[in-house]
Kinemage of the C-alpha trace (Angstrom):
@kinemage 1
@onewidth
@group {chain A} dominant
@subgroup {mainchain}
@vectorlist {calphas} color= white
{ca met a 1} P 74.651 146.224 101.955
{ca gln a 2} L 74.123 142.552 102.768
{ca asn a 3} L 70.173 143.213 101.415
{ca glu a 4} L 72.323 144.524 98.036
{ca ala a 5} L 74.770 141.344 98.123
{ca leu a 6} L 71.918 139.060 98.573
{ca ser a 7} L 69.597 140.037 95.792
{ca val a 8} L 73.102 138.860 93.618
{ca leu a 9} L 72.116 135.295 94.887
{ca ser a 10} L 68.577 135.508 93.260
{ca leu a 11} L 69.434 136.608 90.189
{ca ala a 12} L 72.551 133.972 89.743
{ca met a 13} L 70.132 131.722 90.782
{ca lys a 14} L 67.943 132.393 87.987
{ca ala a 15} L 70.944 132.634 86.051
{ca gly a 16} L 71.705 129.235 86.787
{ca lys a 17} L 74.843 130.470 88.867
{ca leu a 18} L 74.416 129.499 92.181
{ca val a 19} L 73.999 126.111 93.833
{ca ser a 20} L 72.516 125.866 97.464
{ca gly a 21} L 73.276 123.456 100.674
{ca gly a 22} L 75.176 122.208 102.339
{ca asp a 23} L 75.349 118.795 99.812
{ca arg a 24} L 75.188 120.564 96.575
{ca val a 25} L 78.038 123.182 97.336
{ca leu a 26} L 81.046 120.023 98.538
{ca asp a 27} L 80.166 118.708 95.385
{ca ala a 28} L 80.972 121.473 93.164
{ca leu a 29} L 83.353 122.273 94.701
{ca arg a 30} L 84.923 118.877 94.511
{ca glu a 31} L 83.918 119.147 90.727
{ca gly a 32} L 86.375 122.804 90.883
{ca thr a 33} L 83.202 124.933 89.746
{ca val a 34} L 83.137 127.234 92.049
{ca cys a 35} L 84.696 130.686 92.812
{ca leu a 36} L 83.142 132.096 96.118
{ca val a 37} L 81.202 130.779 99.216
{ca val a 38} L 78.734 131.915 100.813
{ca leu a 39} L 78.441 131.063 104.346
{ca ser a 40} L 75.324 132.089 106.931
{ca glu a 41} L 76.304 134.149 109.786
{ca asp a 42} L 74.198 131.727 111.967
{ca ala a 43} L 75.175 127.999 110.664
{ca ser a 44} L 76.853 125.875 113.010
{ca glu a 45} L 80.345 125.886 114.577
{ca asn a 46} L 80.485 122.214 112.057
{ca thr a 47} L 78.950 123.333 109.259
{ca lys a 48} L 81.411 127.078 109.457
{ca lys a 49} L 84.876 124.274 110.502
{ca arg a 50} L 83.710 122.000 107.262
{ca phe a 51} L 83.048 124.762 104.788
{ca his a 52} L 86.505 126.942 105.380
{ca asp a 53} L 88.201 123.896 106.066
{ca gln a 54} L 87.298 122.654 102.238
{ca cys a 55} L 87.193 126.244 101.040
{ca ala a 56} L 91.266 126.743 102.389
{ca tyr a 57} L 91.828 123.318 100.520
{ca arg a 58} L 90.441 124.265 97.339
{ca asn a 59} L 91.596 127.763 97.395
{ca val a 60} L 87.965 128.863 97.214
{ca ala a 61} L 87.117 132.471 99.011
{ca leu a 62} L 84.645 132.036 101.406
{ca val a 63} L 82.743 135.251 103.091
{ca glu a 64} L 80.117 134.906 106.201
{ca ala a 65} L 77.279 137.783 105.064
{ca gly a 66} L 73.300 136.819 106.353
{ca thr a 67} L 71.121 135.088 108.184
{ca arg a 68} L 69.877 131.020 106.816
{ca glu a 69} L 66.875 132.864 106.500
{ca ser a 70} L 67.917 136.164 104.679
{ca leu a 71} L 69.808 133.459 102.246
{ca ala a 72} L 66.791 131.431 101.775
{ca lys a 73} L 64.635 133.598 101.159
{ca ala a 74} L 67.734 134.945 98.702
{ca val a 75} L 67.646 131.568 96.826
{ca gly a 76} L 64.194 130.887 97.182
{ca lys a 77} L 63.947 127.700 99.017
{ca asp a 78} L 63.830 126.004 102.798
{ca leu a 79} L 66.438 127.433 104.971
{ca arg a 80} L 70.249 127.285 104.031
{ca ser a 81} L 73.235 127.635 105.807
{ca val a 82} L 75.524 127.708 101.905
{ca ala a 83} L 75.466 128.206 97.988
{ca ala a 84} L 78.100 128.328 96.019
{ca ile a 85} L 78.307 130.976 92.995
{ca lys a 86} L 79.814 129.704 90.250
{ca asp a 87} L 80.726 132.455 88.037
{ca glu a 88} L 83.095 135.156 87.743
{ca gly a 89} L 80.685 138.083 87.226
{ca phe a 90} L 78.001 137.452 89.911
{ca arg a 91} L 81.275 136.988 92.332
{ca asn a 92} L 82.103 140.141 91.382
{ca leu a 93} L 79.233 141.818 91.930
{ca phe a 94} L 77.957 140.102 95.268
{ca leu a 95} L 81.783 140.933 97.084
{ca arg a 96} L 80.950 144.358 95.875
{ca lys a 97} L 77.654 145.056 97.932
{ca leu a 98} L 79.611 143.485 100.899
{ca asn a 99} L 82.686 146.527 99.330
{ca leu a 100} L 85.459 143.324 99.080
{ca gly a 101} L 85.774 143.414 96.397
{ca glu a 102} L 88.292 144.005 93.609
């Protein structure tokens, strides 16, 4: 299931509907352009706390899925602990692939 969900991140990246990397995701959260944050399961505790707090404050959903390596592979970048989806269609598809969706 997670591999299918991570492939959705790849599609969102190609469509320009995904940002990745801590600073870029924080900026997008502050701008209000994000509808789902995906945090790697092996992110540091500090990173997890920062993004859980920011998402709770801004009322944005957050899920933990994959590893830093699998997120990086999905988005075609170096190691990534966090990515954010900016499109509700991709968000819903990602959550369905994880069996968490509507």
